[in-house]
N, C-alpha and C positions, 0 to 999 in steps of 0.2 A: 460547530461545523457539522458533526453528525448528530442528528437529533434522535436516532434510534439505536442507542448503543447496545440494547439487548440483542438485536438481530445482527448488528455489526460484529459482536463477539460471540456469535453462534458457535456452539461446541464443535460442529462439523466443518467450520472454516468457510462456510458459504458467504458470510458477510465480507470477509477479507477477499475472497475470490471475486465477488460482485464489484467491490470498490476497485480492485486491480484491473478488472475488465473495463470499467468505466474510465479509469486513468489511461488505459491504452487507446481507447476510442477517442477521448477528448484530446489527448496529447497530439494527435494527428492534425487537429485544426486550431487548438488553443492551448499551447504549452503552459502558459501562466496559470490558467484555471486547473489544469491537470497537476501542476506542481503544488498548488494549494490543496487539492484533493488527496494527493499522495501523503501529505503530512498527517493524515489520519493514522498512519503507521508509526508515527514518531514515539509512541509510548510502548513500543514492543518489549523493551527490557523490564517494564513494570508488570507484565502479564505472567501468569503461572506458566510452567514449562510446556504444557500441551498446546495452549493457544499461541504461545511464543513461537513454537515450531511451525504451526500453521501459518502464522503471519510471515515468518522468515521464508517459508516456501513461496509465498506469493511475492515477496520482495525479490527473491532470486528469479522467479519467473519474469517479473518486470525487468530486472537487470539484463536478462537474456534477450529481450525485445529491443527493437530499434527505438530508442527514446530521445526526446529532445534534451538538450543540455540542462535545462531547468530541472526536469523530472529526474534525469540520471543522477544529478548531483545529490538530490534528496534521498533517492533510493540507495545509492552507494554509501552515503553517510550513515543511513540507518543500519545497513549491514555491517559497517565497520564498528559501530558503537557496541 
């Protein structure tokens, strides 16, 4: 899915922010694609605490937005896990 994991897991959280921004844009016109893209956050619990916190912040930002049912379900499940 993501071919550049080094930048996705950037220490400053910019990769997570970029993907979350793209999910918000894409969700407006193609919820199915956005729901596949948001699955990049599925491994949040396997990360070290600093990156996990950055990823959690982006998931919470997504949750606060108006999301399609498809994306909302994945984001909410990731935050509950």
